[in-house]
PDB file of N, CA, C and O in Angstrom:
ATOM      1  N   ILE A   1       5.290 -17.846   1.724  1.00  0.00           N
ATOM      2  CA  ILE A   1       5.499 -18.606   2.579  1.00  0.00           C
ATOM      3  C   ILE A   1       6.321 -17.844   3.695  1.00  0.00           C
ATOM      4  O   ILE A   1       7.471 -17.472   3.462  1.00  0.00           O
ATOM      5  N   TRP A   2       5.807 -17.659   4.711  1.00  0.00           N
ATOM      6  CA  TRP A   2       6.195 -16.737   5.621  1.00  0.00           C
ATOM      7  C   TRP A   2       7.326 -17.419   6.086  1.00  0.00           C
ATOM      8  O   TRP A   2       7.414 -18.639   6.226  1.00  0.00           O
ATOM      9  N   LYS A   3       8.612 -16.165   6.437  1.00  0.00           N
ATOM     10  CA  LYS A   3       9.920 -17.326   6.686  1.00  0.00           C
ATOM     11  C   LYS A   3       9.906 -17.929   7.867  1.00  0.00           C
ATOM     12  O   LYS A   3      10.581 -18.956   7.928  1.00  0.00           O
ATOM     13  N   PRO A   4       9.083 -17.451   9.253  1.00  0.00           N
ATOM     14  CA  PRO A   4       9.396 -18.299  10.421  1.00  0.00           C
ATOM     15  C   PRO A   4       8.440 -19.464  10.367  1.00  0.00           C
ATOM     16  O   PRO A   4       7.927 -20.075  11.304  1.00  0.00           O
ATOM     17  N   LEU A   5       8.323 -19.624   9.181  1.00  0.00           N
ATOM     18  CA  LEU A   5       7.858 -21.382   8.584  1.00  0.00           C
ATOM     19  C   LEU A   5       8.147 -22.243   8.016  1.00  0.00           C
ATOM     20  O   LEU A   5       7.685 -23.372   7.850  1.00  0.00           O
ATOM     21  N   LEU A   6       9.073 -21.643   7.634  1.00  0.00           N
ATOM     22  CA  LEU A   6      10.163 -22.244   6.401  1.00  0.00           C
ATOM     23  C   LEU A   6      10.507 -23.909   7.069  1.00  0.00           C
ATOM     24  O   LEU A   6      10.271 -24.934   6.429  1.00  0.00           O
ATOM     25  N   HIS A   7      10.865 -23.896   7.912  1.00  0.00           N
ATOM     26  CA  HIS A   7      11.697 -24.896   8.733  1.00  0.00           C
ATOM     27  C   HIS A   7      10.651 -25.848   8.970  1.00  0.00           C
ATOM     28  O   HIS A   7      11.119 -26.967   8.763  1.00  0.00           O
ATOM     29  N   GLU A   8       9.073 -25.929   9.416  1.00  0.00           N
ATOM     30  CA  GLU A   8       7.995 -26.456   9.043  1.00  0.00           C
ATOM     31  C   GLU A   8       8.025 -27.436   7.930  1.00  0.00           C
ATOM     32  O   GLU A   8       7.940 -28.651   8.108  1.00  0.00           O
ATOM     33  N   VAL A   9       8.161 -26.803   6.661  1.00  0.00           N
ATOM     34  CA  VAL A   9       7.878 -26.981   5.173  1.00  0.00           C
ATOM     35  C   VAL A   9       9.051 -27.868   5.183  1.00  0.00           C
ATOM     36  O   VAL A   9       9.152 -29.040   4.819  1.00  0.00           O
ATOM     37  N   ALA A  10      10.031 -26.947   5.743  1.00  0.00           N
ATOM     38  CA  ALA A  10      11.171 -27.720   5.096  1.00  0.00           C
ATOM     39  C   ALA A  10      11.166 -29.419   5.639  1.00  0.00           C
ATOM     40  O   ALA A  10      11.383 -30.386   4.909  1.00  0.00           O
ATOM     41  N   ALA A  11      10.839 -29.459   7.197  1.00  0.00           N
ATOM     42  CA  ALA A  11      10.355 -30.711   7.956  1.00  0.00           C
ATOM     43  C   ALA A  11       9.682 -31.570   7.092  1.00  0.00           C
ATOM     44  O   ALA A  11      10.192 -32.661   6.836  1.00  0.00           O
ATOM     45  N   GLY A  12       8.492 -31.212   6.548  1.00  0.00           N
ATOM     46  CA  GLY A  12       7.467 -31.934   5.653  1.00  0.00           C
ATOM     47  C   GLY A  12       6.550 -31.852   6.712  1.00  0.00           C
ATOM     48  O   GLY A  12       5.759 -32.791   6.623  1.00  0.00           O
ATOM     49  N   SER A  13       6.295 -31.061   7.771  1.00  0.00           N
ATOM     50  CA  SER A  13       5.458 -31.134   8.806  1.00  0.00           C
ATOM     51  C   SER A  13       4.196 -30.170   8.451  1.00  0.00           C
ATOM     52  O   SER A  13       3.107 -30.122   9.021  1.00  0.00           O
ATOM     53  N   MET A  14       4.593 -29.531   7.510  1.00  0.00           N
ATOM     54  CA  MET A  14       3.158 -28.193   7.103  1.00  0.00           C
ATOM     55  C   MET A  14       3.183 -28.413   5.619  1.00  0.00           C
ATOM     56  O   MET A  14       4.135 -28.994   5.098  1.00  0.00           O
ATOM     57  N   ASP A  15       2.103 -27.937   4.879  1.00  0.00           N
ATOM     58  CA  ASP A  15       1.471 -27.889   3.290  1.00  0.00           C
ATOM     59  C   ASP A  15       1.984 -26.580   3.243  1.00  0.00           C
ATOM     60  O   ASP A  15       1.669 -25.845   4.178  1.00  0.00           O
ATOM     61  N   PRO A  16       2.665 -26.157   2.408  1.00  0.00           N
ATOM     62  CA  PRO A  16       3.072 -24.914   2.468  1.00  0.00           C
ATOM     63  C   PRO A  16       1.953 -24.293   1.459  1.00  0.00           C
ATOM     64  O   PRO A  16       2.282 -23.144   1.162  1.00  0.00           O
ATOM     65  N   ASN A  17       0.801 -24.670   0.874  1.00  0.00           N
ATOM     66  CA  ASN A  17      -0.572 -24.238   0.082  1.00  0.00           C
ATOM     67  C   ASN A  17      -1.394 -23.496   1.130  1.00  0.00           C
ATOM     68  O   ASN A  17      -1.934 -22.396   1.016  1.00  0.00           O
ATOM     69  N   THR A  18      -1.380 -24.259   2.094  1.00  0.00           N
ATOM     70  CA  THR A  18      -2.214 -23.625   3.247  1.00  0.00           C
ATOM     71  C   THR A  18      -2.194 -22.077   3.731  1.00  0.00           C
ATOM     72  O   THR A  18      -3.083 -21.274   4.015  1.00  0.00           O
ATOM     73  N   HIS A  19      -0.628 -22.018   3.694  1.00  0.00           N
ATOM     74  CA  HIS A  19      -0.271 -20.464   4.253  1.00  0.00           C
ATOM     75  C   HIS A  19      -0.005 -19.723   3.028  1.00  0.00           C
ATOM     76  O   HIS A  19       0.597 -18.666   3.214  1.00  0.00           O
ATOM     77  N   GLN A  20      -0.424 -20.125   1.320  1.00  0.00           N
ATOM     78  CA  GLN A  20      -0.153 -19.342   0.508  1.00  0.00           C
ATOM     79  C   GLN A  20      -0.891 -17.975   0.110  1.00  0.00           C
ATOM     80  O   GLN A  20      -2.111 -17.935  -0.054  1.00  0.00           O
ATOM     81  N   LEU A  21      -0.121 -16.945  -0.020  1.00  0.00           N
ATOM     82  CA  LEU A  21      -1.197 -15.647  -0.470  1.00  0.00           C
ATOM     83  C   LEU A  21      -1.481 -15.565  -1.782  1.00  0.00           C
ATOM     84  O   LEU A  21      -0.899 -16.457  -2.401  1.00  0.00           O
ATOM     85  N   GLU A  22      -2.035 -14.972  -2.358  1.00  0.00           N
ATOM     86  CA  GLU A  22      -3.025 -14.756  -3.377  1.00  0.00           C
ATOM     87  C   GLU A  22      -2.054 -13.151  -3.620  1.00  0.00           C
ATOM     88  O   GLU A  22      -2.264 -12.271  -2.786  1.00  0.00           O
ATOM     89  N   TYR A  23      -1.344 -12.950  -4.416  1.00  0.00           N
ATOM     90  CA  TYR A  23      -0.953 -11.377  -4.396  1.00  0.00           C
ATOM     91  C   TYR A  23      -1.860 -10.738  -5.334  1.00  0.00           C
ATOM     92  O   TYR A  23      -1.972  -9.513  -5.286  1.00  0.00           O
ATOM     93  N   VAL A  24      -2.443 -11.334  -6.080  1.00  0.00           N
ATOM     94  CA  VAL A  24      -3.616 -10.536  -7.150  1.00  0.00           C
ATOM     95  C   VAL A  24      -4.677 -10.090  -6.450  1.00  0.00           C
ATOM     96  O   VAL A  24      -5.149  -8.963  -6.600  1.00  0.00           O
ATOM     97  N   ALA A  25      -5.123 -10.978  -5.620  1.00  0.00           N
ATOM     98  CA  ALA A  25      -6.049 -10.952  -4.912  1.00  0.00           C
ATOM     99  C   ALA A  25      -5.800  -9.433  -3.902  1.00  0.00           C
ATOM    100  O   ALA A  25      -6.379  -8.351  -4.006  1.00  0.00           O
ATOM    101  N   GLN A  26      -4.787  -9.837  -2.997  1.00  0.00           N
ATOM    102  CA  GLN A  26      -4.244  -8.438  -2.551  1.00  0.00           C
ATOM    103  C   GLN A  26      -4.271  -7.256  -2.953  1.00  0.00           C
ATOM    104  O   GLN A  26      -4.812  -6.287  -2.421  1.00  0.00           O
ATOM    105  N   ALA A  27      -3.706  -7.316  -3.869  1.00  0.00           N
ATOM    106  CA  ALA A  27      -3.662  -5.800  -4.733  1.00  0.00           C
ATOM    107  C   ALA A  27      -4.936  -5.504  -5.237  1.00  0.00           C
ATOM    108  O   ALA A  27      -5.213  -4.316  -5.067  1.00  0.00           O
ATOM    109  N   ARG A  28      -6.027  -6.314  -5.934  1.00  0.00           N
ATOM    110  CA  ARG A  28      -7.238  -5.966  -5.835  1.00  0.00           C
ATOM    111  C   ARG A  28      -7.892  -5.217  -4.380  1.00  0.00           C
ATOM    112  O   ARG A  28      -8.130  -4.019  -4.227  1.00  0.00           O
ATOM    113  N   TRP A  29      -8.046  -6.078  -3.616  1.00  0.00           N
ATOM    114  CA  TRP A  29      -8.492  -5.548  -1.969  1.00  0.00           C
ATOM    115  C   TRP A  29      -7.854  -4.522  -1.799  1.00  0.00           C
ATOM    116  O   TRP A  29      -8.523  -3.696  -1.178  1.00  0.00           O
ATOM    117  N   HIS A  30      -6.610  -4.093  -2.126  1.00  0.00           N
ATOM    118  CA  HIS A  30      -5.856  -2.992  -1.499  1.00  0.00           C
ATOM    119  C   HIS A  30      -4.968  -2.072  -2.209  1.00  0.00           C
ATOM    120  O   HIS A  30      -3.891  -1.534  -1.952  1.00  0.00           O
ATOM    121  N   TYR A  31      -5.810  -2.076  -3.218  1.00  0.00           N
ATOM    122  CA  TYR A  31      -5.439  -1.035  -4.413  1.00  0.00           C
ATOM    123  C   TYR A  31      -4.209  -1.130  -4.689  1.00  0.00           C
ATOM    124  O   TYR A  31      -3.698  -0.016  -4.570  1.00  0.00           O
ATOM    125  N   PHE A  32      -3.286  -2.092  -5.077  1.00  0.00           N
ATOM    126  CA  PHE A  32      -1.958  -1.862  -5.478  1.00  0.00           C
ATOM    127  C   PHE A  32      -2.037  -2.603  -6.864  1.00  0.00           C
ATOM    128  O   PHE A  32      -3.066  -3.233  -7.109  1.00  0.00           O
ATOM    129  N   GLU A  33      -0.668  -2.559  -8.102  1.00  0.00           N
ATOM    130  CA  GLU A  33      -0.426  -3.377  -8.848  1.00  0.00           C
ATOM    131  C   GLU A  33       0.275  -4.151  -8.412  1.00  0.00           C
ATOM    132  O   GLU A  33       1.184  -3.832  -7.647  1.00  0.00           O
ATOM    133  N   PHE A  34      -0.005  -5.624  -8.855  1.00  0.00           N
ATOM    134  CA  PHE A  34       0.936  -6.654  -8.531  1.00  0.00           C
ATOM    135  C   PHE A  34       1.643  -6.997  -9.775  1.00  0.00           C
ATOM    136  O   PHE A  34       1.041  -7.156 -10.838  1.00  0.00           O
ATOM    137  N   GLN A  35       3.074  -7.127  -9.633  1.00  0.00           N
ATOM    138  CA  GLN A  35       3.867  -7.475 -10.829  1.00  0.00           C
ATOM    139  C   GLN A  35       4.990  -8.805 -10.563  1.00  0.00           C
ATOM    140  O   GLN A  35       5.830  -8.585  -9.690  1.00  0.00           O
ATOM    141  N   GLN A  36       5.023  -9.530 -10.936  1.00  0.00           N
ATOM    142  CA  GLN A  36       6.138 -10.398 -10.443  1.00  0.00           C
ATOM    143  C   GLN A  36       7.383 -10.545 -10.672  1.00  0.00           C
ATOM    144  O   GLN A  36       7.435 -11.698 -11.100  1.00  0.00           O
ATOM    145  N   GLY A  37       8.447 -10.128 -10.668  1.00  0.00           N
ATOM    146  CA  GLY A  37      10.194 -10.160 -10.747  1.00  0.00           C
ATOM    147  C   GLY A  37      10.916  -9.725 -10.005  1.00  0.00           C
ATOM    148  O   GLY A  37      10.510  -9.587  -8.851  1.00  0.00           O
ATOM    149  N   GLU A  38      12.197  -9.351 -10.319  1.00  0.00           N
ATOM    150  CA  GLU A  38      13.147  -9.093  -9.560  1.00  0.00           C
ATOM    151  C   GLU A  38      13.227  -7.659  -9.299  1.00  0.00           C
ATOM    152  O   GLU A  38      13.184  -6.736 -10.113  1.00  0.00           O
ATOM    153  N   LEU A  39      13.319  -7.633  -8.348  1.00  0.00           N
ATOM    154  CA  LEU A  39      13.799  -6.045  -7.714  1.00  0.00           C
ATOM    155  C   LEU A  39      14.934  -5.467  -8.012  1.00  0.00           C
ATOM    156  O   LEU A  39      16.029  -6.022  -7.913  1.00  0.00           O
ATOM    157  N   THR A  40      14.761  -4.401  -8.368  1.00  0.00           N
ATOM    158  CA  THR A  40      15.892  -3.365  -9.038  1.00  0.00           C
ATOM    159  C   THR A  40      16.256  -2.400  -8.276  1.00  0.00           C
ATOM    160  O   THR A  40      17.429  -2.074  -8.096  1.00  0.00           O
ATOM    161  N   GLY A  41      14.934  -1.679  -7.588  1.00  0.00           N
ATOM    162  CA  GLY A  41      14.806  -0.370  -6.770  1.00  0.00           C
ATOM    163  C   GLY A  41      13.961  -0.293  -5.828  1.00  0.00           C
ATOM    164  O   GLY A  41      13.032  -1.082  -5.657  1.00  0.00           O
ATOM    165  N   ILE A  42      14.273   0.858  -5.009  1.00  0.00           N
ATOM    166  CA  ILE A  42      12.915   1.372  -4.653  1.00  0.00           C
ATOM    167  C   ILE A  42      13.123   2.823  -4.477  1.00  0.00           C
ATOM    168  O   ILE A  42      14.108   3.357  -3.969  1.00  0.00           O
ATOM    169  N   ASP A  43      12.073   3.392  -4.961  1.00  0.00           N
ATOM    170  CA  ASP A  43      11.656   4.738  -4.688  1.00  0.00           C
ATOM    171  C   ASP A  43      11.022   5.135  -3.401  1.00  0.00           C
ATOM    172  O   ASP A  43       9.796   5.083  -3.497  1.00  0.00           O
ATOM    173  N   ARG A  44      11.486   5.553  -2.106  1.00  0.00           N
ATOM    174  CA  ARG A  44      10.317   5.291  -1.235  1.00  0.00           C
ATOM    175  C   ARG A  44       9.802   6.666  -1.200  1.00  0.00           C
ATOM    176  O   ARG A  44       8.684   6.720  -0.687  1.00  0.00           O
ATOM    177  N   GLU A  45      10.377   8.037  -1.673  1.00  0.00           N
ATOM    178  CA  GLU A  45       9.053   9.255  -1.660  1.00  0.00           C
ATOM    179  C   GLU A  45       8.001   9.039  -2.673  1.00  0.00           C
ATOM    180  O   GLU A  45       6.848   9.219  -2.281  1.00  0.00           O
ATOM    181  N   ARG A  46       8.221   8.607  -4.183  1.00  0.00           N
ATOM    182  CA  ARG A  46       7.060   8.608  -4.973  1.00  0.00           C
ATOM    183  C   ARG A  46       6.254   6.298  -4.421  1.00  0.00           C
ATOM    184  O   ARG A  46       5.490   5.492  -4.952  1.00  0.00           O
ATOM    185  N   LYS A  47       6.794   6.325  -3.633  1.00  0.00           N
ATOM    186  CA  LYS A  47       6.293   4.967  -3.146  1.00  0.00           C
ATOM    187  C   LYS A  47       5.978   3.807  -4.541  1.00  0.00           C
ATOM    188  O   LYS A  47       4.963   3.147  -4.759  1.00  0.00           O
ATOM    189  N   LEU A  48       7.383   3.887  -5.400  1.00  0.00           N
ATOM    190  CA  LEU A  48       7.356   2.887  -6.400  1.00  0.00           C
ATOM    191  C   LEU A  48       8.487   2.064  -6.096  1.00  0.00           C
ATOM    192  O   LEU A  48       9.404   2.552  -5.436  1.00  0.00           O
ATOM    193  N   VAL A  49       8.544   0.761  -6.531  1.00  0.00           N
ATOM    194  CA  VAL A  49       9.792  -0.046  -6.801  1.00  0.00           C
ATOM    195  C   VAL A  49       9.336  -0.172  -8.271  1.00  0.00           C
ATOM    196  O   VAL A  49       8.314   0.049  -8.920  1.00  0.00           O
ATOM    197  N   LYS A  50      11.052  -0.805  -8.563  1.00  0.00           N
ATOM    198  CA  LYS A  50      11.202  -1.352  -9.940  1.00  0.00           C
ATOM    199  C   LYS A  50      12.143  -2.400  -9.851  1.00  0.00           C
ATOM    200  O   LYS A  50      13.204  -2.632  -9.271  1.00  0.00           O
ATOM    201  N   VAL A  51      10.927  -3.255 -11.082  1.00  0.00           N
ATOM    202  CA  VAL A  51      11.633  -4.324 -11.270  1.00  0.00           C
ATOM    203  C   VAL A  51      12.515  -4.613 -13.085  1.00  0.00           C
ATOM    204  O   VAL A  51      12.508  -4.017 -14.163  1.00  0.00           O
ATOM    205  N   ALA A  52      13.110  -5.755 -12.571  1.00  0.00           N
ATOM    206  CA  ALA A  52      13.680  -5.854 -14.098  1.00  0.00           C
ATOM    207  C   ALA A  52      13.007  -6.448 -14.615  1.00  0.00           C
ATOM    208  O   ALA A  52      12.044  -7.057 -14.149  1.00  0.00           O
ATOM    209  N   ALA A  53      13.670  -6.360 -16.585  1.00  0.00           N
ATOM    210  CA  ALA A  53      12.459  -6.410 -17.112  1.00  0.00           C
ATOM    211  C   ALA A  53      12.365  -8.256 -16.914  1.00  0.00           C
ATOM    212  O   ALA A  53      13.007  -8.757 -15.991  1.00  0.00           O
ATOM    213  N   CYS A  54      11.560  -9.124 -17.810  1.00  0.00           N
ATOM    214  CA  CYS A  54      10.990 -10.365 -18.288  1.00  0.00           C
ATOM    215  C   CYS A  54      11.747 -10.590 -19.021  1.00  0.00           C
ATOM    216  O   CYS A  54      12.166  -9.682 -19.739  1.00  0.00           O
ATOM    217  N   LEU A  55      12.351 -12.202 -19.168  1.00  0.00           N
ATOM    218  CA  LEU A  55      13.208 -12.313 -20.470  1.00  0.00           C
ATOM    219  C   LEU A  55      12.711 -13.620 -20.759  1.00  0.00           C
ATOM    220  O   LEU A  55      12.803 -14.398 -19.809  1.00  0.00           O
ATOM    221  N   ASP A  56      12.154 -14.129 -21.921  1.00  0.00           N
ATOM    222  CA  ASP A  56      12.482 -15.761 -22.015  1.00  0.00           C
ATOM    223  C   ASP A  56      13.692 -16.490 -22.420  1.00  0.00           C
ATOM    224  O   ASP A  56      14.702 -15.787 -22.385  1.00  0.00           O
ATOM    225  N   GLN A  57      13.885 -17.805 -22.824  1.00  0.00           N
ATOM    226  CA  GLN A  57      14.669 -18.762 -22.576  1.00  0.00           C
ATOM    227  C   GLN A  57      15.836 -17.875 -23.999  1.00  0.00           C
ATOM    228  O   GLN A  57      17.028 -18.149 -23.858  1.00  0.00           O
ATOM    229  N   ASP A  58      15.687 -17.460 -24.532  1.00  0.00           N
ATOM    230  CA  ASP A  58      16.059 -17.001 -25.380  1.00  0.00           C
ATOM    231  C   ASP A  58      17.167 -15.283 -25.178  1.00  0.00           C
ATOM    232  O   ASP A  58      18.190 -14.887 -25.737  1.00  0.00           O
ATOM    233  N   GLY A  59      16.330 -14.744 -24.180  1.00  0.00           N
ATOM    234  CA  GLY A  59      16.669 -13.413 -23.659  1.00  0.00           C
ATOM    235  C   GLY A  59      16.104 -12.644 -24.177  1.00  0.00           C
ATOM    236  O   GLY A  59      16.315 -11.441 -24.024  1.00  0.00           O
ATOM    237  N   ALA A  60      15.126 -13.190 -25.022  1.00  0.00           N
ATOM    238  CA  ALA A  60      13.885 -11.874 -25.614  1.00  0.00           C
ATOM    239  C   ALA A  60      13.138 -11.286 -24.537  1.00  0.00           C
ATOM    240  O   ALA A  60      12.540 -12.151 -23.896  1.00  0.00           O
ATOM    241  N   GLU A  61      12.923  -9.845 -24.016  1.00  0.00           N
ATOM    242  CA  GLU A  61      12.143  -9.397 -23.594  1.00  0.00           C
ATOM    243  C   GLU A  61      10.529  -9.586 -23.280  1.00  0.00           C
ATOM    244  O   GLU A  61       9.922  -8.630 -23.763  1.00  0.00           O
ATOM    245  N   LEU A  62       9.845 -10.311 -22.770  1.00  0.00           N
ATOM    246  CA  LEU A  62       8.489 -10.045 -22.619  1.00  0.00           C
ATOM    247  C   LEU A  62       8.119  -9.356 -21.986  1.00  0.00           C
ATOM    248  O   LEU A  62       6.914  -9.176 -22.158  1.00  0.00           O
ATOM    249  N   LEU A  63       8.724  -8.546 -20.927  1.00  0.00           N
ATOM    250  CA  LEU A  63       8.017  -7.506 -20.272  1.00  0.00           C
ATOM    251  C   LEU A  63       8.821  -6.630 -19.911  1.00  0.00           C
ATOM    252  O   LEU A  63       9.741  -6.952 -19.158  1.00  0.00           O
ATOM    253  N   PRO A  64       8.698  -5.482 -20.296  1.00  0.00           N
ATOM    254  CA  PRO A  64       9.716  -4.302 -20.068  1.00  0.00           C
ATOM    255  C   PRO A  64       9.890  -3.819 -18.452  1.00  0.00           C
ATOM    256  O   PRO A  64       9.002  -3.727 -17.605  1.00  0.00           O
ATOM    257  N   ALA A  65      11.424  -3.527 -18.309  1.00  0.00           N
ATOM    258  CA  ALA A  65      11.704  -3.083 -17.307  1.00  0.00           C
ATOM    259  C   ALA A  65      10.969  -1.980 -16.541  1.00  0.00           C
ATOM    260  O   ALA A  65      11.396  -1.595 -15.452  1.00  0.00           O
TER     261      ALA A  65
END
């Protein structure tokens, strides 16, 4: 959700799904790879972002960092 619209969602006057962005589709259309995760770093020179490992409920690593 675009943050300037957050108050409308909170007030219940807007359906957040109408402004939803499909990141996987955007990635395909604009030639980047989308991975959901916690941002841990940015390398501006190499145009890379680093994300934390994805863990399950028991703390086992599902996707590496």
